[in-house]
C-alpha positions in Angstrom: 0.7 7.9 44.5 3.5 9.1 46.9 4.1 12.7 47.4 7.9 12.3 47.2 10.4 9.8 45.9 13.8 10.4 47.3 14.5 14.1 47.0 11.9 14.6 44.2 8.4 16.0 44.7 5.9 14.1 42.7 3.5 16.3 40.6 1.5 13.6 38.8 1.6 10.8 36.2 2.7 11.2 32.7 2.3 7.8 31.1 2.1 4.1 31.9 3.9 1.3 30.0 4.1 -2.4 30.0 6.4 -2.7 33.0 7.0 0.9 34.2 5.3 4.2 34.8 6.5 7.7 34.2 5.9 10.5 36.7 6.4 14.2 36.5 8.5 15.4 39.4 10.1 18.6 40.6 13.6 18.8 41.9 14.0 21.4 44.6 17.6 22.7 45.1 19.3 25.3 47.2 18.4 29.0 47.0 14.9 28.0 45.7 16.2 26.3 42.5 13.5 24.1 41.0 13.3 22.3 37.7 11.1 19.5 36.2 12.3 15.9 35.8 10.8 12.6 34.8 11.0 9.6 37.1 10.6 6.1 35.8 9.9 3.3 38.1 8.5 -0.3 38.0 4.7 -0.5 38.2 3.7 -1.5 41.7 1.1 -3.9 40.5 3.7 -6.1 38.9 6.1 -8.7 40.4 9.2 -6.6 41.3 11.6 -9.4 41.7 11.2 -10.5 38.1 11.7 -7.0 36.7 14.3 -5.5 38.9 17.2 -7.0 37.1 15.9 -5.8 33.7 15.2 -2.3 35.1 18.7 -2.1 36.7 20.3 -3.2 33.4 18.4 -0.5 31.5 19.5 2.1 34.1 23.1 1.0 33.8 23.1 1.2 30.0 21.1 4.4 29.7 23.4 6.2 32.2 26.5 5.3 30.2 25.1 6.5 26.8 25.9 10.2 26.5 24.8 11.7 23.2 22.8 14.7 22.1 20.2 12.3 20.4 19.7 10.1 23.5 17.7 11.0 26.5 19.9 11.8 29.5 19.7 9.8 32.7 20.5 12.0 35.7 20.0 9.8 38.7 19.3 6.3 40.0 17.9 5.3 43.3 15.6 3.1 45.4 12.4 4.0 47.2 10.8 1.5 49.5 12.7 -1.3 47.8 11.6 -0.2 44.3 14.3 1.1 42.0 13.8 4.3 40.0 15.8 6.4 37.5 15.5 10.1 36.9 15.7 11.5 33.4 15.6 15.0 31.9 12.2 16.5 31.1 11.7 16.9 27.3 9.4 19.5 25.9 8.0 18.0 22.8 6.0 15.0 21.5 6.7 11.4 20.6 7.0 10.7 16.9 3.8 8.6 17.1 2.0 11.7 18.4 3.4 13.8 15.5 2.4 11.3 12.9 -1.2 11.0 14.2 -1.6 14.8 14.4 -0.3 15.3 10.8 -2.7 12.6 9.6 -5.6 14.2 11.5 -4.7 17.6 9.8 -4.5 15.9 6.4 -0.8 16.6 6.1 2.3 14.5 5.9 5.8 15.2 7.1 8.0 16.7 4.3 10.4 14.2 2.8 13.5 16.2 3.9 12.3 16.3 7.5 11.5 12.6 7.5 15.1 12.0 6.4 16.3 14.3 9.1 14.3 12.7 11.9 15.6 9.2 11.0 19.1 10.5 10.5 19.2 11.9 14.0 17.8 8.7 15.4 20.6 6.9 13.5 23.1 9.1 15.3 21.7 8.3 18.7 21.5 4.6 18.1 24.9 4.4 16.7 26.3 6.0 19.9 24.5 3.3 21.9 25.7 0.5 19.5 29.3 1.7 20.0 29.1 1.7 23.8 32.2 0.1 25.4 33.3 -0.8 28.9 36.4 0.5 30.7 38.5 -2.1 29.0 37.3 -1.0 25.5 35.2 -4.1 25.0 31.9 -3.5 23.1 28.7 -4.1 24.9 27.2 -5.2 21.6 24.0 -3.4 22.6 20.8 -3.7 20.6 17.9 -1.5 21.5 15.2 -4.0 20.3 12.4 -1.5 20.6 13.0 1.2 18.0 9.6 2.6 17.1 7.7 6.0 16.8 6.7 5.7 20.5 10.4 5.6 21.5 11.6 8.5 19.2 10.9 11.9 20.6 10.6 15.2 18.7 11.3 18.3 20.8 9.5 21.5 20.0 12.8 23.0 19.0 13.3 20.3 16.4 15.8 18.1 18.2 15.4 14.3 18.2 15.9 11.9 21.1 16.0 8.1 21.4 14.1 6.9 24.5 13.6 3.7 26.5 16.4 1.1 26.6 14.1 -1.1 28.8 14.3 -4.2 26.6 17.8 -3.6 25.2 20.1 -6.6 25.0 23.9 -6.6 25.5 26.6 -9.2 25.8 25.8 -9.4 29.5 22.3 -10.8 28.8 22.9 -12.3 25.4 21.3 -15.6 26.6 18.0 -13.8 27.0 16.1 -15.4 24.1 12.8 -13.8 25.0 11.0 -11.9 22.3 10.5 -8.3 23.4 9.4 -5.2 21.6 6.6 -4.2 19.3 5.8 -6.8 16.7 5.1 -4.3 13.9 8.7 -2.9 14.4 10.7 -6.0 14.9 13.2 -7.5 12.5 12.6 -11.0 11.1 15.5 -12.4 13.1 14.1 -10.8 16.3 10.7 -12.4 15.7 12.3 -15.8 15.2 14.3 -15.6 18.4 17.7 -15.6 16.7 20.9 -13.9 17.9 20.7 -10.2 17.2 23.2 -7.5 16.3 22.8 -3.8 15.6 21.4 -4.5 12.1 18.1 -5.5 13.9 17.8 -1.8 14.9 18.6 -0.8 11.3 15.6 -2.8 10.1 13.4 -1.0 12.6 14.7 2.4 11.4 13.8 1.4 7.9 10.2 0.7 9.1 10.1 4.2 10.7 11.4 5.9 7.6 8.9 4.0 5.3 6.0 5.0 7.5 7.0 8.7 7.6 7.3 9.0 3.8 4.2 7.0 2.9 1.9 8.0 5.9 1.0 4.3 6.1 1.7 1.5 8.6 4.0 -1.0 6.9 3.4 -4.3 8.9 0.2 -3.5 10.9 -2.4 -6.3 10.5 -5.6 -7.3 12.2 -3.8 -9.4 14.8 -0.4 -10.2 16.1 -0.1 -13.5 14.1 -0.9 -11.7 10.9 1.6 -8.9 11.7 4.3 -11.5 12.4 3.6 -13.2 9.0 3.8 -9.8 7.3 7.2 -9.1 8.8 8.6 -12.6 7.9 7.2 -13.4 4.5 5.0 -10.9 2.8 6.3 -8.8 0.0 7.4 -5.3 1.0 5.7 -2.9 -1.4 8.1 0.1 -2.3 6.8 3.3 -0.7 6.4 4.9 -4.1 3.6 2.5 -4.8 1.7 4.1 -1.9 2.9 7.7 -2.4 4.2 8.2 -6.0 6.1 11.4 -5.0 8.5 9.6 -2.7 12.0 10.5 -3.9 13.9 7.5 -5.3 16.9 8.2 -3.0 14.7 7.7 0.1 13.0 4.7 -1.4 16.4 3.1 -2.1 17.5 3.7 1.5 14.2 2.3 2.8 14.3 -0.9 0.8 18.0 -1.6 1.7 17.3 -1.1 5.4 14.3 -3.4 5.1 16.1 -6.3 3.5 15.3 -9.6 5.2 18.9 -10.7 4.5 20.9 -9.0 7.3 24.0 -9.0 5.1 22.2 -6.8 2.5 21.3 -4.1 5.1 23.4 -1.2 6.2 26.2 -2.6 8.4 25.7 0.3 10.9 23.2 3.0 11.7 26.0 5.5 10.9 26.2 4.2 7.3 22.5 4.6 6.9 22.8 8.1 8.3 25.4 9.1 5.8 23.1 8.2 2.9 20.2 10.0 4.5 22.3 13.2 4.8 23.2 13.0 1.1 19.5 12.6 0.2 18.7 15.6 2.4 20.8 18.0 0.3 18.0 18.1 -2.3 15.1 17.7 0.0 15.5 19.9 3.1 16.6 23.4 4.0 20.0 24.2 5.4 18.5 24.3 8.9 16.2 21.2 9.1 15.8 21.5 12.9 14.4 25.0 12.6 12.1 23.8 9.8 10.9 20.9 12.0 10.3 23.3 14.8 8.0 25.4 12.6 6.0 22.2 11.8 5.8 21.4 15.5 4.7 25.0 16.4 2.0 24.9 13.8 0.7 21.4 14.6 0.9 21.5 18.4 0.1 25.2 19.3 -2.5 24.1 21.9 -0.1 21.6 23.5 2.8 24.0 23.6 0.7 26.6 25.4 -0.6 24.0 27.9 2.9 22.8 28.7 4.3 26.3 29.0 1.8 27.0 31.8 2.8 23.7 33.5 6.5 24.5 33.4 5.9 28.0 34.7 4.1 26.6 37.7 6.8 24.1 38.3 9.6 26.7 38.3 7.6 29.0 40.4 6.8 26.3 43.0 3.1 26.8 42.3 0.4 24.2 42.5 0.2 22.0 39.4 -3.5 21.0 39.1 -3.3 19.5 35.6 -0.7 17.6 33.6 -1.1 17.2 29.8 -1.5 13.6 28.8 1.4 11.9 27.1 -0.5 10.5 24.2 -2.8 12.6 22.0 -5.1 11.9 19.1 -5.2 8.2 20.1 -8.4 7.7 18.1 -6.7 8.7 14.9 -6.1 5.6 12.8 -3.1 5.6 10.5 -4.0 3.5 7.4 -2.1 0.2 6.9 -0.6 -1.1 3.7 -2.9 -4.1 3.8 -5.9 -1.8 3.4 -4.7 -0.5 0.0 -5.7 -2.7 -2.9 -3.6 -2.7 -6.1 -6.2 -0.6 -7.9 -5.7 2.3 -5.4 -1.9 2.5 -5.1 -0.1 5.2 -7.0 1.9 3.1 -9.4 0.8 0.1 -11.5 1.3 -3.3 -9.9 4.2 -5.4 -11.0 3.5 -8.1 -13.6 2.5 -11.5 -12.2 5.3 -14.1 -11.9 3.0 -16.8 -13.2 1.2 -16.7 -16.6 -2.6 -16.4 -16.4 -4.7 -19.5 -16.8 -6.0 -20.1 -20.3 -9.6 -21.0 -21.2 -10.1 -23.7 -23.9 -12.4 -22.3 -26.6 -16.0 -23.6 -26.7 -15.3 -25.8 -23.7 -18.2 -26.2 -21.4 -15.9 -27.0 -18.5 -13.5 -24.1 -19.1 -14.6 -22.0 -16.2 -13.7 -24.7 -13.7 -10.0 -23.8 -13.8 -10.7 -20.3 -12.8 -13.3 -20.8 -10.0 -10.8 -20.3 -7.2 -12.4 -16.9 -6.7 -15.8 -15.4 -7.6 -14.3 -12.8 -9.8 -12.3 -15.3 -11.9 -15.4 -17.5 -12.3 -17.4 -14.5 -13.5 -14.7 -13.6 -16.0 -14.6 -17.2 -17.3 -18.4 -17.3 -17.9 -18.3 -13.9 -19.6 -15.6 -15.1 -22.0 -17.6 -18.2 -23.0 -20.7 -16.1 -23.6 -18.7 -13.7 -25.9 -17.5 -16.6 -27.9 -21.0 -18.0 -28.3 -22.5 -14.7 -29.4 -19.6 -14.1 -31.9 -20.2 -17.5 -33.5 -24.0 -16.9 -33.8 -23.4 -13.5 -35.5 -21.0 -15.0 -38.0 -23.4 -17.8 -38.9 -26.3 -15.4 -39.4 -24.2 -13.1 -41.6 -23.3 -16.0 -43.9 -27.0 -17.0 -44.2 -27.9 -13.4 -45.0 -25.6 -13.4 -48.0 -27.3 -16.4 -49.4 -30.9 -15.3 -49.1 -32.3 -12.8 -51.7 -35.6 -11.1 -50.8 -38.4 -10.5 -53.3 -38.4 -7.3 -55.4 -40.8 -4.5 -54.8 -40.1 -2.8 -58.2 -42.7 -2.6 -61.0 -43.4 -5.7 -63.0 -43.0 -3.8 -66.3 -39.7 -5.0 -67.8 -37.1 -2.5 -68.9 -35.6 -2.5 -72.4 -32.6 -4.3 -71.1 -34.7 -7.1 -69.6 -36.8 -7.8 -72.7 -33.9 -8.2 -75.1 -32.5 -11.6 -75.8 -29.3 -12.6 -74.2 -26.6 -15.1 -75.1 -27.4 -17.0 -72.1 -30.9 -17.7 -73.0 -29.9 -18.4 -76.6 -27.5 -21.0 -75.3 -30.3 -22.6 -73.4 -28.9 -22.1 -69.9 -31.5 -23.2 -67.4 -32.6 -20.8 -64.8 -31.6 -21.7 -61.2 -34.2 -23.1 -58.9 -36.3 -20.7 -56.8 -34.6 -19.3 -53.7 -36.8 -19.6 -50.6 -38.0 -16.3 -49.1 -37.2 -16.6 -45.4 -39.4 -13.6 -44.6 -42.6 -15.3 -45.7 -41.5 -19.0 -46.0 -42.9 -19.0 -49.6 -40.7 -20.0 -52.5 -40.0 -17.2 -54.8 -41.3 -18.1 -58.3 -41.9 -16.2 -61.4 -45.5 -15.7 -60.4 -44.7 -14.5 -57.0 -42.0 -12.1 -58.1 -44.5 -9.5 -59.0 -46.8 -9.8 -56.0 -47.4 -6.9 -53.7 -44.8 -6.3 -50.9 -45.6 -7.7 -47.5 -45.1 -6.0 -44.1 -42.6 -8.6 -43.1 -39.0 -7.4 -42.6 -36.7 -8.0 -45.5 -33.0 -8.8 -45.7 -30.6 -6.7 -47.7 -30.3 -7.8 -51.3 -27.1 -9.4 -52.6 -25.2 -7.1 -55.0 -25.9 -7.5 -58.7 -23.6 -6.5 -61.5 -25.0 -6.2 -65.1 -22.6 -6.8 -68.0 -22.8 -5.0 -71.3 -24.7 -8.0 -72.8 -27.3 -7.7 -70.0 -26.1 -10.9 -68.4 -26.8 -10.8 -64.6 -23.9 -11.9 -62.5 -24.7 -13.1 -59.0 -22.0 -12.8 -56.2 -20.4 -16.3 -55.9 -21.2 -18.4 -52.9 -18.7 -19.4 -50.2 -15.8 -21.7 -51.4 -17.2 -24.7 -49.6 -20.3 -24.9 -51.9 -20.2 -25.4 -55.7 -20.9 -22.2 -57.7 -24.4 -21.6 -58.9 -25.3 -21.6 -62.6 -25.8 -18.1 -64.0 -29.5 -17.2 -64.3 -31.3 -16.7 -67.6 -31.6 -13.2 -68.8 -35.2 -13.5 -69.8 -37.6 -10.8 -68.5 -39.2 -13.1 -65.9 -35.8 -14.5 -64.7 -34.3 -11.1 -64.5 -37.1 -9.8 -62.3 -37.0 -12.9 -60.2 -33.3 -12.1 -59.3 -33.7 -8.4 -58.8 
């Protein structure tokens, strides 16, 4: 690492990206004036010729965008044939650092502050989208890499948009290469189509969604699966993940995430206006100060470490340690894919297709549902329930037909010894009913035998009339009714 680049003293590395590296440097001016700056230059291990044009285009664009929510580019130069640009040093953390630290602490960003962060990012991006040349012609700039890594939260609560390294303008509109982070690209960007500012609006919708839900929206196990999630998978409303998400923020999220570009916000400024309206009921009158409190509480260790660094830079002292750019890198933010429907906050929407039906008593009925083990198990269980139900019904009918033997005394009562009209009329007694408990037919002789230890079935209800005629409960309609029994003493005991 060189000790100097141009007029800047190099103190150490800050971070390394895909095509460039960031260095912390010190600018020494007259009368002992010193202040920290950040130098961005192309990585020396890459082919410079291929990347120089892209780097110079970034420097040209970033230097023209002047807005409170966009990082300021202060200088552009070349060192040993390698171009570099100089930017202001920002005291704070990337939004990705903030999100991981909150997840590690078991917290989430308050909804009002989430709306504030994205609203400020909208302001910075709208300024870039509106960039025009000296003749008033729009550059038609698209950032193409809006993500938590490129949104910066200062310790005082200010928000900055970083890194226009892969931005596209009308000057390089024929660049059909797909650049950016897959999980934060719009569908048209993934498909290599012509882009406009609404591609950045889609990315802002992803950032807002992840802030309010504390979950990654499109992250999957590999790039191909992530790409498919962006292009075709259903986008679950954030209230399904976090039920307390305000409906106003959810509506803004879902509109920004529309795959139909004509249904999105036409500009980032339009999205910002709706976010500011939603903030009235969600945030304090000074959201930047409220965000600064969150940063002070969450990054007290980092703030102290960087204060020591800046003090050494301004005093011209030796800087022996530079805090790393990324922190809590081992903290995993959960992804939507990892949340089954049984664990989300709201009930899942009804299925668009009716469930498959199982033909009753069909031996092959489970076949239609064997596409998954769970469905096959449910099908087999339904068949088993039907079979058990049928068995119970059949046994219940048989129980009403069988009458067990009596255990009462053989001595007839006065009512049983009296003559009845039925016996006088010569009505024949019904044939003996088999005793299922002993497999012995119940006859007049066996009616008075001693009870056995075999289990008995409950007796059918008997109703005696005033003339002592015994009325037996009629059988099911499918069978002819039985003849009324004789009221003789022996017959009466037999049916008791």
